[in-house]
N, C-alpha and C positions, 0 to 999 in steps of 0.2 A: 084692630088689635095688632096686626102685623106691624103697622106703623109704630106703635108704641114700643114693641120689642126692638125694632131697628134703631129707634132713637135711643133707647136704653143702652143697647150694645155700642152705639157710636160714642155716647157719653163715657162709658166705661173704657173704651179704647183710647179716647182722648186723655182720660185721667191716667191710664197706664203709660201712655206715651210721655206725659210730663214727668211721671215718677221715674221712668227709665232714662231720662235725659241726664247727662253727666254735668256736674258743676265745674268740672275741670275745663280749662281753656283760658282765653283772654277776656277780661272784663273791664269796661270803662267805669271808673268810680265817679260818683256825683256827690258833692258835698251836701249834707243834709241841712246845713245852716244857710248857705247862700245859693245852692242849686247849680253851682258851676262844675264843669268837668275838670277833675283834678289829675287823674293818672290812669294808666293801664296796669292792671294787676293780673298776673298769671296765677291761676289756682291749679295746683298740681298735687298728685298723690305721692307720698313717700312713706314706705314701711307701714302701709295700711291706714295712714292718716292724711288729712288734707292740710295744705299750706298755701299761702298766697304771698307772692313776691311782686314788688313794684318793678315793672320793666321799663316804664316810660312816664315821665312827668309831662303833663299837658300845659299849655300856656297860662291857664288860670291858676296853676299851683303857685302859692305865695312863698313857699319855702323849698329849698333844694337840699337842706340838711336838717337833721332832727335836733334842733337846738335845745329842746327841753327834755329829751330822752334821758333816762338814767343809765349809769354804768358805761359799758363799752359802746352803747349806741349814741351817746352824747356827741353831737356834731357829726354823726355819721351821715353819708349821703343817703337820701331817701331812695333814689334809684338803686335797685338791688336789695333793698331792705325787705326782710320777711315780716309782713304786717299781720298775717293770719297764721296761727300755729296750732298744731295738735288737735284739729277738729276730727271727731269720730264720724266716720261716714254713716249717713242715714239714707233712707229711701228718697228723701227730698233734698238732701244737701249734707250738712254736717252740724254736729252739736258739741258742747262741752269744750270749746276751744278758747283761744286767747286772741285778741286783736289789739294792736297798738295804733294809736292815733298819732302820726308823726307831727301834726301841727301842735298838739299839746304835750306829747310825750307820755300820755297816760295809757295804761293797759287795762283792758276790759275783758270780762267773760264774753263769749259770743256764740251765736249760731248762725248758719246760713241755710237758706232754702230757696228752691226755685219757685218763683211765682208763675212763670211760664218758661219755655225753653230759652228765651233770650232776656229774661229779667230775673235778677237774683236779689233776694232780701237778705241784708246783713243786719243783725240786731246785736248791738253792744250794750252790756249792762254791768251793774255792780250788784252783787247779791242775787237778785231775782230778775228775770227778764222784763217784768212790768216796770222796773225802774231802769230806764236806759233810753237809747236813741236808735232809730232805724235809718239805714241808707238803702237805696236801690241802685244796683249796678246793672249795666247793660252789656250783653255779649258783643264782643268785637268780631265782626265777620270778615 
């Protein structure tokens, strides 16, 4: 009986630990289509919302500028570009934000959530989350 209580408490503590982890910090992005490491994105908080900015492109990145982006982002350098915007903080990450895909120039609704302290799920979608794509990013230590 004591063993089952201890196991239950440990599981609850592990769950609370994951929820308490911050999504802020540096993350290595992995392309969901080809599985290559594309960039390092810094997720940061500003005025109560979460944002993500490309701080470094990795060798597998095929583009250095956003050729297909609209407006003032057209042909802008990807390094320094804010690719995640206005995410509302949640216990597991952020929701109701926008993500821009610099390779296509398209903007999507998105949410992010921690799978574990070092793995972040990014879901970009149009309309509803079931119609979209998922990427997994890994914390840079």
